[in-house]
Residue, then its C-alpha position, 0 to 999 in steps of 0.5 A: m446764789e442758791g446757797d445765799v437763798d438757803k442761808q437766808r431761809r435758815l437764818a429766818l427760820q432760826g429767828h422765827m424759832s428764837g422768837l417762839a422760844l422767847q414767847k414761851q419763856h415769857q408765858r412760863n414767867y407770866n404763869r408763875w406770877l399768876s400762880r403766885a397772885r392766886t395763892e398769896d394774901l393780897s388783902d392789904i393791897a385790896a384794902l387800899k381801893a386803888l384798883y377796881q373793876s367798875g362798869v362798861d364804856n359806851c362801847g361795852r368794854t370793861v372799865i378798870v379804875i386806878v386811883g393814884r392818890n390811894i397808892p402809897v408807893q413808899l409804904i407798900d410792897m410793890e411786888k405785891a401790888l403787881l401780884y394784885f394787878i395780875h390777880m385782878m386783871d387776868h380774866v378782864a384782859a381776856k376781852d377788850y377793856v379800858l383803863v381810867y386813871f385818876h391822877t387827881l390830888t396825887g403827891e410825890h409819894n403816889h407817883l409810880d416809878s417808870d421802871f416799875l411800870k415798865n416791869v409791869y408791861d414786860v411781865v403781863d401776858a400779851k392779851y393785856k396789851k392786845n385788848l387794852k383799847a384806851v387809857f383815860f388819864v383824868h386830871p393831868t398836870f403839866r408835869s404828868k403830861v410830860s412824863t407820860w409822853f416820855f414814857t409812851t414815846f421811849t419806854v412802851s411806845g405801843l401805848k402812845d396812841k391809846v392814852h387820852h388826857v381828860d381834864s374834866l369828868h364831863q369829858l369822861f362822861t362822853v365815853i363812860s356813862p356816870d352810872q357805869i363808873e365808881i368815882p371816889p368822892f374826893v375826885l368828884n369834889y375836886d372836879a366840881r371846884e375846878n370845872g363846876p357842877i357836872f349836872p347843873s341844878q335845874s329850876s323846878g319853875l315853882 
């Protein structure tokens, strides 16, 4: 009996050690990506204005904006896109943050491949996952909702409870004040057409 207990303890210890080894290997891999992100010229990716830091949400968490229509997937180096994401996010992810993804008017040439997204999720440091508190998916389509469900159910299940589909900017502004988020003009125009003006003009009474 005791022999079995010793064996179980030994196997548990080995499993724990291998887990620590995997964590260290992952950290070394991330640090290599981070080092590259800090030294490579990523100005062409920055110029797309597809990923940027905005203000804070109603809970004081940093808001990061991703503009789907500004990502020409077939025309850019996706490895450089990952490097830019790490360059932008390494310091942000050290504390609580939220992502706002504008799916507005995206086409097939803007849709990020699920393998790429899985790669991003696998590469980034643990703090990215721990401190990401919400993903607001703005102007989703039926197809994007289905794709998101499959991705968060079977690929990165840790994200599932954090994704919130937002059909209008009015909904978004219940969690992020309008003065705390920079929204592209085409998104504002689209939302006004689909959902009406965000701030209805008020009669002056004159």
